[in-house]
C-alpha positions in Angstrom: -28.8 -72.1 -36.5 -25.6 -73.4 -38.0 -22.7 -71.0 -38.4 -20.0 -72.2 -40.8 -16.7 -70.6 -41.2 -14.2 -71.6 -43.8 -11.0 -70.0 -45.1 -8.4 -70.9 -47.7 -5.2 -69.6 -49.2 -3.2 -70.4 -52.3 -2.4 -73.8 -50.8 -6.0 -74.9 -49.9 -8.2 -74.9 -46.8 -6.6 -73.4 -43.7 -9.6 -73.6 -41.4 -13.1 -75.0 -41.4 -15.5 -74.8 -38.5 -19.2 -75.2 -37.7 -21.1 -74.1 -34.7 -24.7 -75.1 -33.9 -26.2 -72.2 -31.9 -29.5 -71.6 -30.3 -30.8 -68.0 -30.3 -31.5 -66.8 -26.8 -34.2 -64.5 -25.4 -33.4 -61.0 -24.2 -31.9 -61.2 -20.7 -30.9 -64.9 -21.0 -27.3 -65.9 -20.5 -25.3 -66.5 -23.8 -21.9 -67.3 -25.1 -20.1 -65.1 -27.5 -19.1 -66.1 -31.0 -17.2 -64.1 -33.6 -19.6 -62.3 -36.0 -22.7 -63.2 -34.0 -24.1 -60.4 -31.8 -24.7 -60.7 -29.0 -24.1 -64.4 -29.0 -26.1 -67.6 -28.3 -26.3 -70.9 -26.6 -23.5 -72.9 -28.3 -24.8 -76.5 -28.7 -22.0 -77.8 -30.9 -18.6 -76.5 -31.9 -16.2 -78.5 -34.1 -13.1 -77.6 -36.2 -11.3 -79.4 -39.0 -12.9 -80.5 -42.2 -13.4 -84.2 -41.3 -15.4 -83.3 -38.2 -17.3 -80.5 -40.0 -18.2 -82.9 -42.8 -19.6 -85.4 -40.2 -21.8 -82.7 -38.7 -23.0 -81.7 -42.2 -23.8 -85.4 -42.8 -25.7 -85.6 -39.5 -27.8 -82.5 -40.6 -28.5 -84.2 -44.0 -29.6 -87.4 -42.2 -32.0 -85.5 -40.0 -33.5 -83.7 -43.1 -33.9 -87.0 -44.9 -36.2 -88.0 -42.1 -38.3 -84.9 -42.8 -37.3 -83.3 -39.5 -36.3 -79.7 -39.6 -32.8 -79.4 -37.9 -34.0 -76.4 -35.9 -36.7 -78.5 -34.2 -34.2 -81.1 -33.0 -33.6 -81.2 -29.2 -30.6 -79.2 -28.1 -29.3 -82.3 -26.3 -29.0 -84.1 -29.6 -26.6 -81.5 -30.9 -24.6 -81.7 -27.6 -24.5 -85.5 -28.1 -23.2 -85.2 -31.6 -20.6 -82.7 -30.4 -19.3 -85.3 -27.9 
């Protein structure tokens, strides 16, 4: 799943972030994330609007190919992260 966080004040955006996370089975190791309990396998983590926008564009490109983003290999998301 994608977890998007965005915050603004009177002057505009102060933070934008997206995490692509894979849910884990009970008993599997996981990483913690704010607001996600207990956590998950973080495949991609980016901050700043230009980087977040590129990830959203990558998701759009995958969907244009009639591929559901949740079916994409976890390694693909790690590659996009890097």
